[in-house]
C-alpha positions in Angstrom: 7.8 -125.6 -25.2 8.3 -122.6 -22.9 5.2 -121.4 -21.1 4.8 -117.8 -22.3 3.3 -115.0 -20.1 0.7 -112.8 -21.6 1.4 -109.1 -20.9 -1.4 -107.1 -19.4 -1.9 -103.5 -18.3 -1.5 -104.0 -14.5 1.3 -101.7 -13.3 3.1 -102.5 -10.1 4.6 -99.5 -8.4 7.2 -99.5 -5.7 8.3 -97.0 -3.0 10.9 -94.4 -3.8 13.1 -95.8 -1.0 13.3 -99.4 -2.5 16.2 -100.5 -4.6 15.9 -103.6 -6.7 19.3 -105.4 -6.8 20.4 -108.4 -8.8 23.7 -110.0 -9.8 24.3 -112.1 -12.9 27.2 -114.2 -14.2 28.9 -112.9 -17.4 26.2 -114.5 -19.6 23.3 -112.8 -17.8 22.2 -115.7 -15.5 20.9 -114.5 -12.2 23.1 -115.5 -9.2 21.6 -113.1 -6.6 18.4 -111.1 -6.2 17.4 -109.0 -3.2 13.9 -109.3 -1.5 12.6 -106.1 -3.2 13.4 -107.6 -6.7 11.8 -110.9 -5.8 8.7 -109.1 -4.4 8.1 -106.8 -7.4 8.8 -109.5 -10.0 6.3 -111.9 -8.4 8.6 -114.8 -8.8 10.0 -116.9 -5.9 13.7 -116.7 -5.4 14.2 -120.3 -6.7 12.4 -119.3 -9.9 14.9 -116.5 -10.5 18.2 -117.9 -9.5 19.9 -119.8 -12.3 17.6 -118.1 -14.9 18.5 -115.6 -17.6 17.8 -112.1 -16.4 15.6 -111.6 -19.4 13.0 -113.6 -17.5 11.5 -110.2 -16.6 12.0 -108.6 -20.0 8.8 -106.9 -21.2 8.0 -107.3 -24.9 7.4 -103.5 -25.1 11.1 -102.9 -24.7 13.0 -102.1 -27.9 15.8 -104.6 -28.5 18.1 -101.7 -29.4 18.2 -100.6 -25.7 19.5 -104.0 -24.7 22.0 -103.9 -27.6 23.3 -100.6 -26.2 23.5 -102.1 -22.7 25.5 -105.1 -23.8 27.8 -102.8 -25.9 28.5 -100.7 -22.9 29.1 -103.7 -20.6 31.3 -105.5 -23.0 33.4 -102.3 -23.1 33.7 -102.4 -19.3 31.4 -99.4 -18.9 28.3 -99.0 -16.8 24.9 -98.7 -18.4 22.0 -96.5 -17.3 18.6 -96.7 -18.8 14.8 -96.8 -18.3 13.6 -100.4 -18.5 10.0 -101.7 -18.5 10.0 -105.1 -16.9 7.3 -107.8 -16.7 6.1 -109.5 -13.6 5.3 -113.3 -13.4 1.6 -112.4 -13.8 2.1 -110.3 -17.0 1.9 -106.9 -15.3 4.7 -104.4 -15.6 6.9 -102.1 -13.6 9.3 -99.4 -14.7 12.8 -98.9 -13.4 15.8 -96.7 -13.8 18.6 -99.2 -14.0 22.3 -98.9 -13.4 24.2 -102.0 -14.6 27.9 -102.3 -13.9 30.5 -105.0 -14.6 31.9 -106.8 -11.6 35.5 -107.8 -11.6 37.5 -110.1 -9.4 40.7 -108.9 -7.7 42.7 -110.2 -10.7 40.5 -108.2 -13.1 38.5 -111.1 -14.4 34.9 -110.4 -15.3 32.7 -112.2 -12.7 29.4 -110.8 -13.9 27.2 -107.8 -13.6 25.4 -105.9 -10.8 22.1 -104.2 -11.6 20.6 -101.7 -9.1 17.3 -100.3 -10.1 15.2 -97.5 -8.6 11.8 -96.0 -9.2 12.0 -93.7 -12.2 10.5 -90.2 -12.3 7.0 -90.8 -13.7 7.1 -87.5 -15.7 10.1 -88.8 -17.6 8.3 -92.0 -18.5 6.0 -90.1 -20.9 8.9 -89.2 -23.1 10.5 -92.6 -22.8 7.3 -94.4 -23.6 6.9 -92.3 -26.8 10.5 -92.9 -27.8 10.4 -96.6 -27.1 7.2 -97.0 -29.1 8.8 -95.3 -32.0 11.9 -97.6 -31.7 9.6 -100.7 -31.4 7.7 -99.7 -34.5 10.9 -99.3 -36.5 12.1 -102.7 -35.2 8.8 -104.3 -36.3 9.5 -103.3 -39.9 12.8 -105.2 -40.1 14.2 -108.5 -39.0 17.2 -109.6 -37.0 20.2 -107.3 -36.7 18.7 -105.0 -39.4 15.8 -104.2 -36.9 18.3 -103.2 -34.2 20.4 -101.2 -36.7 17.4 -99.3 -38.0 16.2 -98.4 -34.4 19.8 -97.5 -33.6 19.8 -95.0 -36.5 16.6 -93.4 -35.1 18.0 -93.3 -31.6 21.4 -91.8 -32.8 19.4 -89.2 -34.8 17.6 -88.2 -31.6 20.9 -88.0 -29.8 22.6 -86.0 -32.5 19.7 -83.5 -32.6 20.3 -83.0 -28.9 24.1 -82.9 -29.4 24.8 -85.6 -26.8 25.6 -89.2 -26.3 23.3 -91.8 -24.9 24.6 -91.6 -21.3 24.3 -87.9 -21.2 20.9 -88.0 -22.8 19.5 -90.6 -20.3 21.0 -88.8 -17.3 19.7 -85.4 -18.5 16.0 -86.4 -18.8 
């Protein structure tokens, strides 16, 4: 049985000048991570390489956000989003992530690059509220129905602002 990490309320902050970088294969298995990512995650490099990137996924994150990410990536588009990650000790850190597909010279998908920077803390208040609402909706359903219900809420928010997800995230 997998040893589960218990989330706690310890926030890890990082400097504005730091960029967290990782690369995965097409299935999300980590093939590279820079020293800043290793440091903030609390894992050793050998604990990250060869593991699914979701090793740092925080349970507070709505699944619909990752569904949107994979939808974008599978359509060969970049994804931008606010992500709450979990450290090896159960703490958390927020990032503003840009994830892009990586193609070989002959246009074959080789994987994904993710570059994350420190998000604007003022924007996190709104994101926290929105993500809490999406998580609550997801908790009332199961499986794909949970993601679909949260997506309906998110789409309603976007429609009220008359913008798509990318424009919304970048406008915050």
